C-alpha positions as CSV (number, residue, x, y, z in Angstrom):
1,M,-14.5,-212.0,-71.6
2,A,-13.6,-209.2,-74.0
3,F,-10.0,-209.1,-72.6
4,W,-9.8,-212.9,-72.7
5,L,-10.7,-212.8,-76.4
6,C,-8.0,-210.2,-77.1
7,T,-5.5,-212.4,-75.2
8,A,-6.5,-215.4,-77.4
9,G,-5.7,-213.4,-80.5
10,A,-2.2,-212.5,-79.3
11,L,-1.5,-216.1,-78.3
12,A,-2.8,-217.3,-81.7
13,G,-0.4,-214.8,-83.4
14,A,2.5,-216.1,-81.4
15,A,1.7,-219.7,-82.2
16,S,1.3,-219.1,-85.9
17,G,4.5,-217.1,-86.0
18,S,6.4,-219.9,-84.3
19,L,5.0,-222.4,-86.8
20,A,5.9,-220.2,-89.7
21,L,9.5,-220.0,-88.5
22,T,10.0,-223.7,-88.1
23,G,13.1,-224.8,-89.9
24,Y,14.0,-221.2,-90.8
25,K,17.7,-220.5,-91.3
26,D,19.1,-217.0,-91.3
27,N,21.3,-216.6,-94.4
28,V,22.5,-213.1,-93.4
29,K,26.1,-213.2,-92.2
30,T,27.8,-210.3,-90.5
31,Q,31.2,-209.2,-91.7
32,P,33.1,-207.6,-88.8
33,T,35.7,-206.1,-91.1
34,R,33.0,-204.0,-92.8
35,E,31.2,-203.0,-89.6
36,R,31.9,-199.3,-90.0
37,L,30.7,-199.4,-93.6
38,H,27.5,-201.2,-92.7
39,W,26.6,-198.6,-90.0
40,Q,27.3,-195.8,-92.5
41,Q,24.9,-197.5,-94.9
42,A,22.4,-198.2,-92.2
43,Y,22.3,-194.6,-91.1
44,S,22.4,-193.2,-94.6
45,I,20.4,-190.0,-95.4
46,P,17.5,-192.0,-97.1
47,A,17.3,-194.3,-94.0
48,L,17.2,-191.3,-91.6
49,L,14.5,-189.6,-93.7
50,L,12.5,-192.8,-93.6
51,L,13.0,-193.0,-89.8
52,A,11.8,-189.3,-89.5
53,G,8.8,-190.2,-91.7
54,Y,7.9,-193.2,-89.5
55,V,8.1,-191.1,-86.3
56,A,5.8,-188.5,-87.8
57,H,3.5,-191.3,-89.0
58,C,3.4,-192.8,-85.4
59,W,2.6,-189.3,-84.0
60,E,-0.5,-189.0,-86.2
61,L,-1.5,-192.6,-85.9
62,L,-1.2,-193.0,-82.1
63,G,-2.9,-189.6,-81.5
64,S,-5.8,-190.6,-83.8
65,W,-6.2,-194.0,-82.3
66,A,-6.4,-192.5,-78.8
67,W,-8.9,-189.7,-79.5
68,T,-10.9,-190.5,-82.6
69,P,-13.1,-193.1,-80.8
70,S,-14.1,-190.3,-78.3
71,M,-14.8,-187.9,-81.1
72,V,-17.0,-190.5,-82.9
73,M,-18.8,-191.3,-79.7
74,V,-19.6,-187.6,-79.3
75,S,-21.0,-187.4,-82.8
76,L,-23.1,-190.6,-82.2
77,E,-25.0,-189.0,-79.3
78,E,-27.7,-187.9,-81.8
79,W,-28.4,-191.5,-82.6
80,D,-30.2,-193.7,-80.0
81,L,-27.9,-196.7,-80.0
82,S,-26.7,-199.2,-77.4
83,P,-23.1,-198.9,-76.1
84,A,-22.3,-202.2,-77.8
85,I,-23.5,-201.0,-81.2
86,K,-21.6,-197.8,-80.8
87,G,-18.5,-199.7,-80.0
88,L,-18.9,-201.8,-83.2
89,I,-19.4,-198.7,-85.3
90,V,-16.3,-197.1,-83.8
91,A,-14.2,-200.2,-84.4
92,S,-15.4,-200.6,-88.0
93,A,-14.9,-196.9,-88.9
94,I,-11.3,-196.8,-87.5
95,H,-9.7,-200.3,-87.5
96,L,-11.6,-202.0,-90.4
97,A,-10.5,-199.1,-92.6
98,G,-6.9,-199.5,-91.4
99,M,-7.0,-203.3,-92.2
100,F,-8.0,-202.7,-95.8
101,S,-5.6,-199.8,-96.1
102,T,-2.4,-201.7,-95.2
103,L,-3.3,-204.4,-97.7
104,T,-4.3,-202.0,-100.5
105,I,-1.5,-199.4,-100.1
106,G,1.1,-202.0,-99.6
107,T,0.1,-203.7,-102.9
108,V,0.1,-200.3,-104.7
109,S,3.6,-199.5,-103.4
110,D,4.9,-202.8,-104.9
111,C,3.5,-201.8,-108.3
112,F,4.6,-198.1,-108.2
113,N,7.4,-196.0,-106.6
114,R,7.3,-196.3,-102.8
115,A,8.4,-192.7,-102.4
116,S,5.5,-191.4,-104.4
117,V,3.0,-193.5,-102.4
118,L,4.5,-192.1,-99.2
119,I,4.2,-188.5,-100.4
120,F,0.6,-189.0,-101.3
121,M,-0.3,-190.9,-98.1
122,G,1.4,-188.3,-95.9
123,A,-0.4,-185.4,-97.5
124,A,-3.8,-187.3,-97.5
125,G,-3.3,-188.2,-93.8
126,A,-2.6,-184.6,-92.9
127,A,-5.7,-183.4,-94.8
128,S,-7.8,-186.1,-93.2
129,S,-6.8,-185.1,-89.7
130,L,-7.8,-181.5,-90.5
131,L,-11.2,-182.5,-91.8
132,M,-11.8,-184.9,-88.9
133,G,-11.4,-182.0,-86.6
134,Y,-14.2,-180.1,-88.3
135,C,-16.6,-182.9,-89.0
136,V,-17.9,-183.2,-85.4
137,S,-20.4,-180.4,-86.1
138,W,-21.5,-181.8,-89.4
139,G,-23.4,-184.8,-88.1
140,A,-22.8,-188.4,-87.4
141,G,-23.0,-189.5,-91.0
142,W,-20.3,-187.1,-92.2
143,T,-18.2,-187.9,-89.2
144,L,-18.2,-191.7,-89.8
145,M,-17.4,-191.2,-93.5
146,L,-14.5,-188.9,-92.9
147,V,-13.2,-191.0,-90.0
148,F,-13.2,-194.1,-92.3
149,C,-11.4,-192.2,-95.0
150,G,-9.0,-190.6,-92.5
151,S,-8.1,-193.9,-90.9
152,F,-7.5,-195.4,-94.3
153,F,-4.9,-192.7,-95.1
154,I,-3.4,-192.4,-91.7
155,V,-2.7,-196.1,-91.3
156,G,-1.9,-197.0,-94.9
157,D,1.7,-195.8,-95.1
158,S,2.9,-197.9,-92.1
159,G,3.7,-201.0,-94.1
160,V,5.2,-199.0,-97.0
161,L,7.5,-197.2,-94.6
162,S,8.7,-200.5,-93.2
163,A,9.2,-201.9,-96.7
164,A,11.1,-198.8,-97.8
165,I,13.4,-199.1,-94.8
166,A,14.1,-202.7,-95.6
167,D,14.9,-201.7,-99.2
168,N,17.5,-199.0,-98.1
169,V,19.2,-200.7,-95.2
170,P,21.8,-203.5,-95.4
171,P,20.3,-206.8,-94.3
172,E,23.0,-207.2,-91.6
173,K,21.7,-204.0,-89.8
174,L,18.0,-204.3,-90.6
175,G,17.1,-205.8,-87.2
176,S,18.8,-202.9,-85.4
177,I,17.2,-200.2,-87.5
178,M,13.8,-201.8,-87.2
179,G,14.2,-201.8,-83.4
180,I,15.3,-198.1,-83.4
181,R,12.3,-197.3,-85.7
182,S,9.8,-198.8,-83.3
183,L,11.5,-197.3,-80.2
184,M,11.6,-193.8,-81.7
185,G,8.2,-194.1,-83.5
186,F,6.2,-195.3,-80.5
187,G,8.3,-193.5,-77.9
188,I,7.8,-190.1,-79.5
189,G,4.4,-190.9,-80.8
190,S,3.2,-191.7,-77.3
191,F,3.3,-188.0,-76.5
192,A,0.7,-187.3,-79.2
193,P,-2.4,-188.3,-77.2
194,L,-1.2,-186.0,-74.3
195,S,-0.5,-183.1,-76.7
196,F,-3.9,-183.6,-78.2
197,G,-5.6,-183.7,-74.8
198,E,-3.8,-180.5,-73.7
199,A,-4.8,-178.7,-76.8
200,L,-8.4,-179.8,-76.4
201,D,-8.5,-178.7,-72.7
202,V,-7.0,-175.3,-73.5
203,T,-8.9,-174.5,-76.7
204,H,-12.1,-176.6,-76.2
205,S,-11.9,-177.1,-80.0
206,W,-11.6,-180.5,-81.8
207,E,-10.4,-178.6,-84.9
208,R,-7.3,-177.2,-83.2
209,A,-6.6,-180.4,-81.3
210,Y,-6.6,-182.4,-84.6
211,L,-4.2,-179.8,-86.0
212,I,-1.6,-181.2,-83.6
213,L,-2.0,-184.6,-85.4
214,A,-2.0,-183.1,-88.9
215,V,1.5,-181.8,-88.2
216,G,2.6,-185.4,-88.1
217,G,1.1,-186.2,-91.6
218,A,2.7,-183.0,-93.0
219,V,6.2,-183.9,-91.6
220,A,5.8,-187.5,-93.0
221,C,5.0,-186.0,-96.4
222,I,8.0,-183.6,-96.3
223,S,10.3,-186.5,-95.3
224,A,9.0,-188.6,-98.2
225,I,9.6,-185.7,-100.7
226,A,13.1,-185.3,-99.4
227,F,13.6,-189.1,-99.6
228,K,12.5,-189.2,-103.2
229,F,14.7,-186.2,-104.1
230,R,17.7,-187.9,-102.4
231,L,17.1,-191.1,-104.3
232,K,17.1,-189.2,-107.6
233,T,20.3,-187.5,-106.7
234,Y,21.9,-190.8,-105.7
235,H,21.0,-192.5,-108.9
236,K,22.2,-189.6,-111.0
237,S,25.6,-189.6,-109.2
């Protein structure tokens, strides 16, 4: 029944998306004579920095989604709860925080500079990953609070990265770049759970395993700093 409910959600999304696109006409027209120029713009340095930031973001995000539920379940052993209640707590701490994060941070990025938001979120995500590794021994209450905050920061820059890519890539090449973004992000990010598990098996330490994920947040922050510096240089020139 649980999997049927998940399937129903996917089908509802497909149906609503189809209805939303009814009568839609794509106004973007390709210009073959400027193909080379468009590809140079599509793979400009700001776009490549954003792609690097997205890959690093996916590394931290996919690793956290794979292993944080297990870490939370370990911390909840001190509470006598049913498996269903524990599952609800895990879902609320991780995914509910992410839902609020994408809406909140996306709105903030519309009001302020996207690069500055990406720098802050990358740094906050890296710090959160480090703290989440240490909080297992602090008790279930601290763990849940830090996991909620960590999920907020780790997930929040996803929409901002997509919006920034759309701002810095020609419309004629946006579909291709978004495809490459997803391929590289989820492709490379899929190795994060394996790397985390290997680190956990070798060190028997949540702290050192989460350090693997914190690297992703740090790289995302550095990419955002370079992206902001590049934009300043571009506007000055």
